[in-house]
C-alpha positions, 0 to 999 in steps of 0.5 A, spaced: 578 244 254 578 237 258 573 237 264 578 237 269 582 243 267 573 246 267 574 244 274 579 245 276 579 253 274 573 253 278 574 250 284 579 256 283 575 261 282 571 259 288 577 259 292 579 267 291 573 269 292 571 266 298 579 268 301 576 276 298 569 277 303 573 272 309 579 276 307 575 282 305 570 281 314 576 279 317 578 288 315 571 290 317 571 286 323 567 292 329 571 288 335 572 292 342 579 290 346 576 286 352 583 290 356 582 296 351 575 297 355 577 296 361 584 302 361 577 306 359 573 305 364 577 306 369 579 313 366 574 315 365 572 313 374 578 318 373 574 323 372 569 323 378 574 327 381 573 334 375 569 339 375 561 334 373 560 337 366 567 337 365 566 330 368 562 327 363 566 332 358 571 327 358 568 320 360 565 322 354 571 323 349 575 318 352 569 312 350 569 315 343 576 316 341 576 308 345 571 306 340 573 310 333 580 304 335 573 297 333 574 300 326 579 300 321 577 307 317 579 312 323 577 317 317 569 315 320 566 320 325 563 320 332 557 321 330 557 315 324 562 311 328 556 312 335 549 310 330 553 304 328 555 301 335 551 305 339 545 299 338 549 293 342 549 298 348 545 295 354 542 302 354 542 306 349 537 311 350 539 312 357 546 312 353 544 317 348 540 321 353 547 322 357 551 324 351 545 329 350 548 332 356 554 332 354 553 336 348 549 342 352 555 342 356 559 341 350 556 348 347 551 351 352 555 356 356 550 357 362 547 349 362 551 345 368 551 338 369 550 336 377 555 331 380 549 326 380 548 325 372 557 326 372 555 320 374 551 316 372 553 317 365 560 315 367 556 309 369 553 308 362 559 309 359 562 305 362 557 300 362 556 301 355 564 299 355 564 292 356 557 291 352 560 292 346 566 288 349 564 281 352 
């Protein structure tokens, strides 16, 4: 085998390897479509006319369903997805506060959400979407 042939095989190997790497990166890219984020943010704001507990639950559902569109693996559960994405949120601590409040509203029959808390949660969820979509 000549040196030219060896170099050609080496070059082809590098090209194939880089193609595989870039394809993998592209398939696992986690981006949120800005139009989708705006639509979801508008839907979140429309929940303001609901009961505060229901508004919190529905706005959280809109947020998580919108964020799931970022992942090619549609089988990812919400907890894993939120853990991966929440580090990019404008105010991660506030998000988790309202996430826990949502869980209480959904699972505890005597838990009450105030209108003010529901409004703050809607703002935090909308801001989270806007931060991710930038």
